[in-house]
PASEBA-1860 file (N, C-alpha, C; in nm, 3 decimals):
! residues 79
1> XXXXXXXX> -1.860/3.125/0.216/-1.833/2.986/0.201/-1.666/2.968/0.214 ~ -1.630/2.880/0.305/-1.486/2.868/0.304/-1.430/2.765/0.201 ~ -1.352/2.821/0.116/-1.286/2.725/0.016/-1.157/2.704/0.056 ~ -1.104/2.582/0.008/-0.963/2.540/0.036/-0.893/2.501/-0.080 ~ -0.772/2.540/-0.093/-0.703/2.501/-0.213/-0.686/2.347/-0.231 ~ -0.711/2.323/-0.360/-0.703/2.187/-0.413/-0.539/2.164/-0.425 ~ -0.496/2.049/-0.369/-0.351/2.026/-0.374/-0.345/1.890/-0.447 ~ -0.258/1.867/-0.539/-0.248/1.748/-0.608/-0.191/1.641/-0.492
9> XXXXXXXX> -0.243/1.523/-0.508/-0.209/1.406/-0.413/-0.084/1.322/-0.453 ~ -0.002/1.288/-0.367/0.116/1.213/-0.404/0.059/1.085/-0.441 ~ 0.139/1.009/-0.544/0.107/0.905/-0.591/0.112/0.785/-0.482 ~ 0.200/0.804/-0.379/0.207/0.697/-0.279/0.069/0.704/-0.188 ~ 0.016/0.824/-0.190/-0.119/0.823/-0.104/-0.229/0.741/-0.180 ~ -0.228/0.765/-0.314/-0.322/0.685/-0.373/-0.299/0.531/-0.369 ~ -0.179/0.496/-0.377/-0.147/0.354/-0.367/-0.190/0.295/-0.230 ~ -0.162/0.379/-0.133/-0.191/0.350/0.021/-0.351/0.321/0.022
17> XXXXXXXX> -0.426/0.423/-0.040/-0.562/0.409/-0.032/-0.625/0.284/-0.107 ~ -0.554/0.243/-0.215/-0.608/0.124/-0.306/-0.569/0.006/-0.231 ~ -0.470/-0.004/-0.161/-0.427/-0.134/-0.082/-0.500/-0.138/0.033 ~ -0.526/-0.031/0.109/-0.615/-0.043/0.235/-0.755/-0.093/0.182 ~ -0.810/-0.023/0.063/-0.944/-0.064/0.023/-0.943/-0.221/-0.006 ~ -0.846/-0.283/-0.069/-0.831/-0.415/-0.104/-0.833/-0.507/0.021 ~ -0.768/-0.450/0.113/-0.756/-0.533/0.253/-0.900/-0.517/0.323 ~ -0.953/-0.407/0.322/-1.089/-0.390/0.406/-1.193/-0.480/0.331
25> XXXXXXXX> -1.188/-0.479/0.188/-1.286/-0.573/0.110/-1.260/-0.705/0.118 ~ -1.141/-0.748/0.181/-1.118/-0.890/0.187/-1.062/-0.952/0.073 ~ -1.019/-0.871/-0.024/-0.950/-0.921/-0.148/-0.817/-0.958/-0.116 ~ -0.754/-0.878/-0.036/-0.605/-0.911/0.022/-0.638/-0.964/0.161 ~ -0.595/-1.074/0.192/-0.629/-1.139/0.315/-0.514/-1.160/0.408 ~ -0.518/-1.141/0.546/-0.415/-1.170/0.633/-0.318/-1.282/0.593 ~ -0.189/-1.245/0.588/-0.096/-1.343/0.561/-0.062/-1.358/0.415 ~ -0.147/-1.299/0.322/-0.119/-1.317/0.198/-0.008/-1.222/0.145
33> XXXXXXXX> 0.082/-1.288/0.047/0.188/-1.220/0.015/0.152/-1.124/-0.113 ~ 0.205/-0.997/-0.107/0.179/-0.909/-0.227/0.280/-0.948/-0.342 ~ 0.235/-0.914/-0.456/0.320/-0.935/-0.568/0.454/-0.867/-0.558 ~ 0.558/-0.906/-0.645/0.682/-0.847/-0.616/0.673/-0.709/-0.657 ~ 0.775/-0.622/-0.614/0.786/-0.479/-0.610/0.760/-0.439/-0.762 ~ 0.836/-0.502/-0.855/0.831/-0.485/-1.003/0.692/-0.515/-1.048 ~ 0.636/-0.616/-1.030/0.499/-0.643/-1.074/0.399/-0.551/-1.023 ~ 0.388/-0.527/-0.893/0.304/-0.440/-0.828/0.309/-0.288/-0.883
41> XXXXXXXX> 0.423/-0.248/-0.901/0.445/-0.100/-0.954/0.390/-0.109/-1.107 ~ 0.413/-0.214/-1.190/0.364/-0.221/-1.312/0.206/-0.211/-1.300 ~ 0.142/-0.307/-1.226/-0.001/-0.314/-1.221/-0.062/-0.183/-1.174 ~ 0.002/-0.115/-1.078/-0.036/0.009/-1.037/-0.012/0.142/-1.118 ~ 0.072/0.116/-1.217/0.116/0.232/-1.296/0.184/0.341/-1.219 ~ 0.267/0.295/-1.125/0.361/0.398/-1.046/0.503/0.358/-1.034 ~ 0.582/0.454/-0.999/0.727/0.409/-1.000/0.752/0.322/-0.875 ~ 0.860/0.248/-0.883/0.901/0.171/-0.762/0.935/0.263/-0.632
49> XXXXXXXX> 0.995/0.387/-0.640/1.007/0.458/-0.521/0.878/0.506/-0.469 ~ 0.773/0.527/-0.547/0.650/0.574/-0.500/0.575/0.458/-0.433 ~ 0.602/0.332/-0.488/0.537/0.206/-0.416/0.596/0.179/-0.291 ~ 0.743/0.197/-0.294/0.816/0.185/-0.164/0.765/0.263/-0.046 ~ 0.735/0.382/-0.095/0.702/0.488/0.024/0.554/0.447/0.062 ~ 0.472/0.401/-0.018/0.345/0.349/0.020/0.341/0.230/0.098 ~ 0.446/0.151/0.065/0.461/0.013/0.150/0.503/0.063/0.289 ~ 0.609/0.153/0.301/0.655/0.202/0.423/0.536/0.241/0.516
57> XXXXXXXX> 0.451/0.340/0.439/0.350/0.391/0.529/0.264/0.289/0.576 ~ 0.219/0.175/0.491/0.137/0.074/0.528/0.183/-0.010/0.634 ~ 0.324/-0.028/0.646/0.385/-0.100/0.736/0.389/-0.025/0.864 ~ 0.411/0.100/0.864/0.404/0.183/0.984/0.266/0.181/1.039 ~ 0.154/0.176/0.962/0.020/0.168/1.022/-0.012/0.026/1.053 ~ 0.077/-0.073/1.035/0.055/-0.204/1.079/-0.038/-0.288/1.000 ~ -0.051/-0.247/0.859/-0.127/-0.317/0.765/-0.044/-0.424/0.686 ~ 0.083/-0.384/0.676/0.182/-0.479/0.596/0.298/-0.509/0.674
65> XXXXXXXX> 0.349/-0.626/0.665/0.478/-0.668/0.723/0.582/-0.711/0.626 ~ 0.701/-0.682/0.648/0.812/-0.733/0.549/0.885/-0.842/0.613 ~ 0.905/-0.938/0.526/0.989/-1.042/0.577/1.112/-1.060/0.499 ~ 1.234/-1.047/0.564/1.361/-1.034/0.488/1.367/-1.167/0.398 ~ 1.395/-1.137/0.277/1.391/-1.234/0.173/1.287/-1.308/0.122 ~ 1.166/-1.264/0.177/1.044/-1.342/0.151/0.938/-1.250/0.086 ~ 0.949/-1.124/0.115/0.849/-1.039/0.045/0.773/-0.960/0.152 ~ 0.667/-0.891/0.094/0.582/-0.817/0.175/0.445/-0.887/0.195
73> XXXXXXX> 0.397/-0.900/0.299/0.268/-0.976/0.345/0.172/-0.875/0.413 ~ 0.034/-0.915/0.403/-0.080/-0.852/0.474/-0.060/-0.894/0.618 ~ -0.069/-0.794/0.710/-0.054/-0.826/0.854/-0.149/-0.924/0.894 ~ -0.111/-1.022/0.994/-0.191/-1.122/1.054/-0.308/-1.056/1.139 ~ -0.256/-0.955/1.222/-0.344/-0.890/1.324/-0.367/-0.755/1.271 ~ -0.480/-0.727/1.242/-0.537/-0.606/1.197/-0.612/-0.540/1.303 ~ -0.562/-0.416/1.339/-0.627/-0.337/1.446/-0.724/-0.247/1.416
END
């Protein structure tokens, strides 16, 4: 039986999965603004750098878009 080592997951990956799930369930809708970085990190119980890393990963995946001076939004076009 092939066993694989269990590795601890980075906090940012947990945040990515949670936000992806909220988008897929329709709780976060296209065009909706996410809470501020401070509020969101408090709600999720993670550090702001971990949250920033998760947001960057979600932006790279095309699920979130950042608008300068306006915040982070759920992407309008989800592929």
